[in-house]
BAFI-3210 file (N, C-alpha, C; in Angstrom, 3 decimals, decimal comma, padded with zeros to 6 digits):
// residues 69
n [1|2|3|4|5|6|7|8|9|10|11|12|13|14|15|16|17|18|19|20|21|22|23|24|25|26|27|28|29|30|31|32|33|34|35|36|37|38|39|40|41|42|43|44|45|46|47|48|49|50|51|52|53|54|55|56|57|58|59|60|61|62|63|64|65|66|67|68|69]
n.u [000,815|002,011|003,367|001,620|001,696|003,352|006,140|007,414|009,816|010,203|012,763|013,480|014,986|017,757|020,733|020,949|020,631|018,546|016,892|015,958|014,402|012,534|011,336|010,124|008,247|006,715|005,631|004,168|002,263|001,135|001,241|002,981|003,337|005,259|006,203|004,712|002,222|001,028|-001,421|-001,806|-003,697|-002,936|-003,192|-002,595|-004,366|-005,124|-005,803|-005,744|-004,538|-002,199|-000,808|001,883|002,560|001,085|-000,915|-000,587|-003,051|-004,325|-002,626|-002,917|-005,656|-005,502|-003,923|-005,708|-007,676|-006,573|-006,602|-009,172|-009,792]
n.v [-001,204|001,201|001,933|003,384|005,892|009,069|009,141|010,807|011,998|013,563|014,576|014,627|014,012|014,093|015,741|018,393|021,739|021,970|019,748|020,367|022,586|021,327|019,624|021,476|022,577|020,274|019,710|022,063|022,119|019,510|018,115|016,000|013,247|010,430|007,664|009,668|009,564|010,950|011,690|013,460|015,295|016,031|018,813|019,633|019,217|017,718|014,310|012,004|010,938|009,368|008,319|007,046|003,539|001,667|-001,311|-003,794|-004,048|-001,653|000,237|-000,432|000,158|002,897|003,668|002,968|004,918|007,130|006,388|006,502|009,045]
n.w [000,000|000,637|-001,632|-003,122|-002,222|-001,683|000,148|002,952|005,304|008,462|010,191|013,637|015,859|015,950|017,078|015,908|014,604|012,603|013,132|015,685|015,072|013,396|015,285|016,998|015,217|014,649|017,215|017,656|015,552|015,442|017,864|020,259|019,649|018,858|016,984|014,390|012,022|009,056|006,596|003,657|001,225|-002,249|-002,368|000,176|002,298|005,374|005,760|007,335|010,548|012,651|015,597|017,657|018,190|016,118|015,566|012,938|011,670|012,456|011,231|008,547|008,183|008,583|006,348|004,320|004,607|003,363|000,720|-000,186|-000,791]
ca.u [000,000|002,863|003,765|000,630|001,881|004,652|006,560|008,372|010,184|010,611|013,683|013,326|015,666|019,208|021,121|021,387|019,631|017,383|016,002|015,302|013,348|011,500|010,651|009,255|007,144|005,891|004,885|003,235|001,176|000,537|001,422|004,279|003,364|006,259|006,148|003,454|001,968|000,018|-001,735|-002,301|-004,067|-001,933|-003,301|-002,166|-005,386|-004,879|-006,841|-005,695|-003,414|-002,047|000,395|002,262|002,982|-000,146|-000,830|-000,641|-004,437|-004,576|-001,873|-003,560|-006,890|-005,053|-003,541|-006,913|-008,373|-005,988|-006,859|-010,564|-009,940]
ca.v [000,000|002,399|002,280|004,293|007,176|009,742|009,040|011,826|011,899|014,789|014,181|015,478|013,489|014,262|016,945|019,440|022,820|021,702|018,811|021,095|023,379|020,380|019,156|022,571|022,625|019,096|019,889|023,186|021,819|018,185|017,459|015,372|011,793|009,869|008,209|010,274|009,339|011,856|011,578|014,712|015,330|016,808|020,247|019,920|018,981|016,510|013,296|011,052|011,090|008,208|008,440|005,899|002,316|000,937|-002,690|-003,889|-003,785|-000,215|000,975|-000,715|000,952|004,277|003,843|002,869|006,211|008,025|005,914|006,749|010,476]
ca.w [000,000|000,689|-002,986|-003,697|-001,531|-001,666|001,542|003,398|006,712|009,133|011,256|014,816|017,042|015,957|017,825|014,996|014,623|011,752|013,813|016,781|014,420|012,970|016,482|017,439|014,259|014,883|018,458|017,500|014,615|015,513|019,152|020,416|019,474|017,952|015,635|013,958|010,604|008,519|005,172|003,103|-000,182|-002,994|-002,098|001,547|003,314|006,160|005,603|008,444|011,476|013,523|016,417|018,463|017,511|015,823|015,080|011,480|011,273|012,622|010,228|007,266|008,151|008,414|004,941|003,495|004,681|002,372|-000,636|-000,565|-001,084]
c.u [000,854|003,318|002,795|000,729|003,240|005,044|007,606|008,633|010,579|011,469|013,596|014,224|017,187|019,533|021,740|020,280|018,381|016,397|015,292|014,164|012,202|010,680|009,691|008,035|006,181|005,030|003,831|002,023|000,432|000,640|002,699|004,359|004,438|006,220|004,767|003,340|000,831|-000,191|-002,354|-002,745|-002,987|-002,011|-003,034|-003,205|-005,087|-006,076|-006,897|-004,436|-003,395|-000,739|000,662|002,702|001,757|000,122|-000,864|-002,053|-004,767|-003,871|-002,475|-004,845|-006,571|-004,703|-004,758|-007,698|-007,850|-006,297|-008,280|-010,799|-009,922]
c.v [001,261|002,844|003,227|005,690|007,773|009,792|010,103|011,625|013,274|014,367|015,168|015,078|013,545|015,575|017,986|020,498|022,532|020,762|019,468|021,952|022,474|019,898|020,221|022,674|021,467|019,278|020,979|022,795|020,519|017,499|016,639|013,873|011,386|008,353|008,787|010,095|010,256|011,558|012,899|014,492|016,118|018,309|020,608|019,732|017,669|015,575|012,373|011,288|009,876|008,353|007,173|004,719|001,443|-000,513|-002,662|-003,554|-002,301|000,598|000,770|000,102|002,422|004,552|003,816|004,171|007,161|007,633|006,180|008,212|010,747]
c.w [000,000|-000,686|-003,676|-003,083|-001,862|-000,197|001,838|004,883|007,218|010,320|012,406|015,978|017,008|016,674|016,894|014,928|013,786|012,449|014,983|016,223|013,972|014,160|016,999|016,524|014,480|016,123|018,334|016,656|014,919|016,872|019,154|020,202|018,468|018,068|015,350|012,456|010,171|007,045|004,739|001,663|-000,923|-002,747|-000,640|002,630|004,043|006,062|006,814|009,259|012,394|014,280|017,198|017,621|017,250|015,436|013,549|010,995|011,380|011,542|008,836|007,128|007,956|006,956|004,015|003,497|003,609|000,947|-001,098|-000,913|-002,551]
res [m|l|g|r|y|v|v|a|e|l|w|t|d|r|r|i|p|m|d|r|e|n|n|a|l|l|n|e|k|y|g|g|a|l|p|l|y|l|i|f|t|p|d|g|r|e|v|a|r|l|g|g|r|p|s|v|a|e|f|t|a|f|l|e|k|g|l|v|q]
***
């Protein structure tokens, strides 16, 4: 299913200035859950959000939400 998505990562845990900025942005916009998975439409609208360590079934259901848009 991941092959149907454009996958991006936002690094937040290294000890470099860019990661500290990314961490601040993540906390400000989305809260502090790590890992955090987000699905956006091509125009930037958030479709689904999933934080923590989901089961395979939960993650699959999350991915399916993005495919129905």
